[in-house]
C-alpha positions as a Markdown table, in Angstrom:
| # | Residue | x | y | z |
|---|---|---|---|---|
| 1 | Met | -7.7 | 24.7 | 5.2 |
| 2 | Ser | -6.6 | 24.0 | 1.7 |
| 3 | Ser | -8.5 | 21.9 | -0.8 |
| 4 | Ala | -5.5 | 19.7 | -1.2 |
| 5 | Thr | -5.6 | 18.8 | 2.5 |
| 6 | Asn | -9.4 | 18.1 | 2.3 |
| 7 | Ile | -8.8 | 15.7 | -0.6 |
| 8 | Leu | -6.2 | 13.8 | 1.4 |
| 9 | Gly | -8.6 | 13.6 | 4.3 |
| 10 | Trp | -11.3 | 12.1 | 2.0 |
| 11 | Arg | -8.8 | 9.7 | 0.5 |
| 12 | Glu | -8.0 | 8.4 | 4.0 |
| 13 | Ile | -11.7 | 8.2 | 4.9 |
| 14 | Leu | -12.4 | 6.2 | 1.7 |
| 15 | Ala | -9.4 | 3.9 | 2.4 |
| 16 | Arg | -10.8 | 3.2 | 5.8 |
| 17 | Val | -14.4 | 2.7 | 4.7 |
| 18 | Met | -13.5 | 0.5 | 1.7 |
| 19 | Asp | -10.8 | -1.4 | 3.5 |
| 20 | Gly | -10.3 | -4.8 | 1.9 |
| 21 | Phe | -11.8 | -3.9 | -1.4 |
| 22 | Gln | -9.7 | -3.6 | -4.6 |
| 23 | Cys | -9.1 | 0.0 | -5.3 |
| 24 | Gln | -7.9 | 1.7 | -8.5 |
| 25 | Glu | -6.8 | 5.4 | -8.0 |
| 26 | Asp | -7.0 | 8.1 | -10.6 |
| 27 | Val | -7.9 | 5.9 | -13.5 |
| 28 | Ser | -9.5 | 6.4 | -16.9 |
| 29 | Pro | -11.2 | 3.1 | -18.0 |
| 30 | Ala | -11.4 | 2.5 | -21.7 |
| 31 | Trp | -15.2 | 2.9 | -21.7 |
| 32 | Leu | -15.0 | 6.4 | -19.9 |
| 33 | Val | -14.6 | 8.7 | -22.9 |
| 34 | Asn | -16.4 | 11.9 | -23.4 |
| 35 | Pro | -18.3 | 11.5 | -26.7 |
| 36 | Ala | -18.4 | 15.3 | -27.3 |
| 37 | Thr | -14.6 | 15.6 | -27.2 |
| 38 | Asn | -13.4 | 12.1 | -27.6 |
| 39 | Arg | -11.2 | 12.7 | -24.6 |
| 40 | Pro | -10.9 | 10.3 | -21.6 |
| 41 | Leu | -12.6 | 11.2 | -18.3 |
| 42 | Lys | -11.1 | 10.3 | -14.9 |
| 43 | Leu | -12.3 | 8.6 | -11.8 |
| 44 | Asn | -10.4 | 9.4 | -8.6 |
| 45 | Gln | -11.4 | 6.0 | -7.0 |
| 46 | Leu | -12.8 | 2.9 | -8.6 |
| 47 | Tyr | -13.8 | -0.2 | -6.7 |
| 48 | Pro | -14.5 | -2.7 | -9.5 |
| 49 | Glu | -15.5 | -5.6 | -7.3 |
| 50 | Val | -18.7 | -3.9 | -6.1 |
| 51 | Gly | -19.2 | -1.3 | -8.9 |
| 52 | Leu | -18.4 | 1.9 | -7.0 |
| 53 | Ala | -16.6 | 5.0 | -8.3 |
| 54 | Val | -15.7 | 8.3 | -6.6 |
| 55 | Arg | -15.0 | 11.7 | -8.3 |
| 56 | Phe | -13.8 | 14.8 | -6.4 |
| 57 | Val | -15.6 | 17.9 | -7.7 |
| 58 | Gly | -15.6 | 21.7 | -7.2 |
| 59 | Leu | -11.9 | 22.2 | -7.8 |
| 60 | Thr | -10.0 | 23.7 | -10.6 |
| 61 | Ala | -7.3 | 22.0 | -12.6 |
| 62 | Lys | -4.7 | 24.3 | -11.0 |
| 63 | Gly | -5.7 | 23.6 | -7.5 |
| 64 | Gln | -7.5 | 26.9 | -6.8 |
| 65 | Pro | -10.1 | 26.5 | -4.0 |
| 66 | Arg | -13.2 | 27.1 | -6.1 |
| 67 | Gln | -14.2 | 27.1 | -9.7 |
| 68 | Ser | -15.5 | 30.0 | -11.8 |
| 69 | Asp | -19.1 | 29.8 | -13.0 |
| 70 | Glu | -17.9 | 28.8 | -16.5 |
| 71 | Glu | -15.6 | 26.1 | -15.1 |
| 72 | Ala | -18.3 | 24.8 | -12.8 |
| 73 | Gln | -20.8 | 24.5 | -15.7 |
| 74 | Ser | -18.2 | 22.6 | -17.8 |
| 75 | Glu | -17.4 | 20.3 | -14.9 |
| 76 | Thr | -21.2 | 19.7 | -14.3 |
| 77 | Gln | -21.6 | 18.7 | -18.0 |
| 78 | Arg | -18.6 | 16.3 | -17.7 |
| 79 | Asn | -19.9 | 14.8 | -14.5 |
| 80 | Glu | -23.3 | 14.2 | -16.1 |
| 81 | Ile | -21.6 | 12.4 | -19.0 |
| 82 | Arg | -19.3 | 10.6 | -16.5 |
| 83 | Ala | -22.3 | 9.4 | -14.4 |
| 84 | Glu | -24.2 | 8.2 | -17.5 |
| 85 | Leu | -21.2 | 6.2 | -18.8 |
| 86 | Cys | -20.7 | 4.7 | -15.3 |
| 87 | Arg | -24.4 | 3.7 | -15.2 |
| 88 | Gln | -24.1 | 2.0 | -18.6 |
| 89 | Asn | -21.2 | 0.0 | -17.2 |
| 90 | Asn | -22.9 | -0.9 | -14.0 |
| 91 | Ile | -20.9 | 1.5 | -11.9 |
| 92 | Glu | -22.4 | 3.7 | -9.2 |
| 93 | Leu | -20.7 | 7.2 | -9.2 |
| 94 | Val | -20.5 | 9.3 | -6.1 |
| 95 | Leu | -19.4 | 12.9 | -6.4 |
| 96 | Ile | -17.6 | 14.4 | -3.4 |
| 97 | Asp | -16.8 | 18.1 | -2.9 |
| 98 | Pro | -13.9 | 18.1 | -0.5 |
| 99 | Asp | -14.7 | 21.7 | 0.5 |
| 100 | Tyr | -18.4 | 21.3 | 1.0 |
| 101 | Pro | -19.3 | 22.9 | 4.4 |
| 102 | His | -21.6 | 20.0 | 5.5 |
| 103 | Pro | -19.7 | 16.7 | 5.2 |
| 104 | Pro | -22.6 | 14.7 | 6.9 |
| 105 | Glu | -24.7 | 15.2 | 3.7 |
| 106 | Gln | -21.9 | 13.7 | 1.7 |
| 107 | Phe | -21.5 | 10.8 | 4.1 |
| 108 | Gln | -25.3 | 10.1 | 3.8 |
| 109 | Arg | -25.0 | 10.1 | 0.0 |
| 110 | Leu | -22.2 | 7.6 | 0.2 |
| 111 | Arg | -24.0 | 5.5 | 2.6 |
| 112 | Asn | -27.1 | 5.4 | 0.4 |
| 113 | Thr | -24.9 | 4.3 | -2.5 |
| 114 | Leu | -23.4 | 1.5 | -0.4 |
| 115 | Ser | -26.9 | 0.3 | 0.6 |
| 116 | Arg | -28.0 | 0.4 | -3.0 |
| 117 | Leu | -25.0 | -1.6 | -4.1 |
| 118 | Ser | -25.9 | -4.2 | -1.5 |
| 119 | Arg | -29.4 | -4.5 | -2.8 |
| 120 | Thr | -28.2 | -4.6 | -6.4 |
| 121 | Leu | -25.7 | -7.4 | -5.5 |
| 122 | Ala | -28.4 | -9.4 | -3.7 |
| 123 | Gln | -30.8 | -9.2 | -6.7 |
| 124 | Ser | -28.1 | -9.8 | -9.3 |
| 125 | Asp | -27.2 | -13.0 | -11.1 |
| 126 | Arg | -23.6 | -12.9 | -9.9 |
| 127 | Pro | -22.3 | -16.2 | -8.4 |
| 128 | Glu | -23.5 | -17.0 | -4.9 |
| 129 | Glu | -19.9 | -17.0 | -3.7 |
| 130 | Asp | -19.6 | -13.4 | -4.8 |
| 131 | Lys | -22.7 | -12.5 | -2.8 |
| 132 | Leu | -21.5 | -14.3 | 0.3 |
| 133 | Ala | -18.1 | -12.6 | 0.0 |
| 134 | Phe | -19.1 | -9.0 | -0.7 |
| 135 | Met | -22.4 | -8.4 | 1.0 |
| 136 | Pro | -21.0 | -8.8 | 4.6 |
| 137 | Arg | -18.1 | -6.6 | 3.6 |
| 138 | Leu | -20.4 | -3.9 | 2.2 |
| 139 | Ala | -22.3 | -4.0 | 5.5 |
| 140 | Asp | -18.9 | -3.6 | 7.4 |
| 141 | Ala | -18.1 | -0.6 | 5.1 |
| 142 | Arg | -21.4 | 1.1 | 6.0 |
| 143 | Ser | -20.6 | 0.5 | 9.7 |
| 144 | Arg | -17.2 | 2.1 | 9.3 |
| 145 | Leu | -18.7 | 5.0 | 7.4 |
| 146 | Asp | -21.2 | 5.6 | 10.2 |
| 147 | Asp | -18.4 | 5.6 | 12.8 |
| 148 | Ile | -16.3 | 8.1 | 10.9 |
| 149 | Ser | -19.3 | 10.3 | 10.0 |
| 150 | Arg | -19.9 | 10.9 | 13.8 |
| 151 | Arg | -16.4 | 12.4 | 14.0 |
| 152 | Val | -16.4 | 14.6 | 10.8 |
| 153 | Arg | -18.9 | 17.4 | 11.1 |
| 154 | Ser | -17.1 | 20.1 | 9.2 |
| 155 | Pro | -14.3 | 20.4 | 6.6 |
| 156 | Glu | -11.9 | 21.3 | 9.5 |
| 157 | Asp | -12.4 | 17.8 | 10.9 |
| 158 | Leu | -10.7 | 16.4 | 7.8 |
| 159 | Ala | -7.3 | 17.6 | 8.9 |
| 160 | Leu | -6.7 | 14.6 | 11.2 |
| 161 | Tyr | -7.6 | 12.2 | 8.3 |
| 162 | Ala | -5.3 | 14.1 | 6.0 |
| 163 | Asp | -2.4 | 13.5 | 8.4 |
| 164 | Leu | -3.3 | 9.8 | 8.6 |
| 165 | Trp | -3.2 | 9.6 | 4.8 |
| 166 | Arg | 0.3 | 11.2 | 4.8 |
| 167 | Asp | 1.4 | 8.6 | 7.4 |
| 168 | Arg | -0.1 | 5.9 | 5.2 |
| 169 | Glu | 1.9 | 7.1 | 2.2 |
| 170 | Ala | 5.1 | 7.4 | 4.3 |
| 171 | Asp | 4.7 | 3.8 | 5.4 |
| 172 | Val | 4.2 | 2.7 | 1.8 |
| 173 | Phe | 7.4 | 4.5 | 0.8 |
| 174 | Ala | 9.3 | 3.0 | 3.6 |
| 175 | Ala | 8.2 | -0.5 | 2.6 |
| 176 | Thr | 8.9 | 0.1 | -1.0 |
| 177 | Arg | 12.4 | 1.4 | -0.3 |
| 178 | Gln | 13.2 | -1.8 | 1.6 |
| 179 | Ala | 11.7 | -4.1 | -1.0 |
| 180 | Val | 13.0 | -2.4 | -4.2 |
| 181 | Pro | 16.7 | -1.5 | -4.7 |
| 182 | Ile | 17.4 | 2.1 | -5.7 |
| 183 | Pro | 18.5 | 1.9 | -9.4 |
| 184 | Gly | 21.8 | 3.2 | -10.4 |
| 185 | Gly | 22.4 | 6.1 | -12.8 |
| 186 | Pro | 21.7 | 9.8 | -12.5 |
| 187 | Val | 18.7 | 11.0 | -10.4 |
| 188 | Asp | 17.0 | 14.3 | -11.3 |
| 189 | Ser | 17.0 | 17.0 | -8.6 |
| 190 | Phe | 13.8 | 18.7 | -7.7 |
| 191 | Glu | 12.8 | 21.9 | -5.9 |
| 192 | Pro | 9.4 | 23.4 | -4.8 |
| 193 | Gly | 7.7 | 25.3 | -7.6 |
| 194 | Gln | 9.3 | 23.3 | -10.3 |
| 195 | Val | 7.0 | 22.1 | -13.1 |
| 196 | Val | 7.4 | 18.4 | -13.8 |
| 197 | His | 5.8 | 15.7 | -15.9 |
| 198 | His | 5.0 | 12.1 | -14.8 |
| 199 | Glu | 4.6 | 9.4 | -17.4 |
| 200 | Arg | 1.3 | 8.2 | -15.8 |
| 201 | Tyr | -0.1 | 11.2 | -14.0 |
| 202 | Gly | 0.9 | 14.0 | -16.4 |
| 203 | Lys | 1.8 | 17.6 | -15.6 |
| 204 | Gly | 2.2 | 18.9 | -12.1 |
| 205 | Ala | 4.2 | 21.2 | -9.8 |
| 206 | Val | 6.5 | 20.2 | -7.0 |
| 207 | Ile | 5.2 | 21.5 | -3.7 |
| 208 | Ala | 7.7 | 19.9 | -1.3 |
| 209 | Val | 11.1 | 18.1 | -1.2 |
| 210 | Asn | 12.4 | 16.2 | 1.8 |
| 211 | Gly | 15.9 | 14.9 | 1.6 |
| 212 | Ala | 18.4 | 14.8 | -1.3 |
| 213 | Gly | 19.6 | 12.5 | -4.0 |
| 214 | Pro | 17.8 | 9.1 | -4.6 |
| 215 | Asp | 16.4 | 9.2 | -1.0 |
| 216 | Ala | 14.6 | 12.5 | -1.5 |
| 217 | Gln | 10.8 | 12.4 | -1.1 |
| 218 | Val | 9.2 | 14.6 | -3.8 |
| 219 | Thr | 5.6 | 15.7 | -3.3 |
| 220 | Val | 3.8 | 16.8 | -6.5 |
| 221 | His | 0.4 | 18.5 | -7.0 |
| 222 | Phe | -0.9 | 17.3 | -10.4 |
| 223 | Ala | -3.3 | 19.1 | -12.8 |
| 224 | Asp | -6.3 | 16.9 | -11.7 |
| 225 | Asp | -5.8 | 18.0 | -8.1 |
| 226 | Ser | -4.3 | 14.8 | -6.9 |
| 227 | Gln | -1.2 | 15.0 | -4.7 |
| 228 | Arg | 1.4 | 12.3 | -4.6 |
| 229 | Thr | 4.8 | 11.7 | -3.0 |
| 230 | Phe | 7.6 | 9.9 | -4.8 |
| 231 | Leu | 11.0 | 8.6 | -3.9 |
| 232 | Ala | 13.4 | 10.3 | -6.3 |
| 233 | Gly | 15.4 | 7.2 | -6.9 |
| 234 | Leu | 12.4 | 5.2 | -7.8 |
| 235 | Val | 10.9 | 7.6 | -10.4 |
| 236 | Ala | 14.1 | 8.2 | -12.4 |
| 237 | Gly | 13.0 | 8.4 | -16.0 |
| 238 | Lys | 9.3 | 8.6 | -15.0 |
| 239 | Leu | 9.1 | 12.0 | -13.3 |
| 240 | Ala | 11.1 | 14.6 | -15.1 |
| 241 | Pro | 11.5 | 18.4 | -14.8 |
| 242 | Gln | 10.0 | 20.5 | -17.6 |
């Protein structure tokens, strides 16, 4: 199974576990800057209401299944900096390796973090209404996590959740297409293997195209290993061939 599929599986799992919490995907907060290079660092998931962040690790920028020793060392250093900056900004960082052969260990690490967030919230000076709102929801998140963890015992078990994530994205596209009119004007054509650039997500490669014209669904694998599907008519001027 590909690393990209495993990432989609974990995205669906996180969406289910953290259902109801505000989520920011693939973000670089202003405070998350590597002091050694002055370059921004990225979080794959950020839940600011409860101070949780997730970063997928163990993958190369080009989507190869595993990193070289040199790449792994550099990534380890960046993750140490990332974790320290998160800590300074009251964020708990969880590192998830989508290809790790023992998912239960990663589930346990995530569960420990959710429990720690609950204790931190209970002992904090945040308004009482925040505690009443978020503590039960964190308990529900742990319960959902425990339920999913009983079903996912190996990376192969992530395939079902990857399919569910694709269904989720398809539903979002369908709703967006109904709510937002397709703009007029020329629409770029795309084909698998084509190098593209998105104004927000940066450089990537087209891996699939379904349909044609403004209704075409274009799936792109970006340099940070995220995979996104766009409706061609809605990304005119934002996603461009290189």
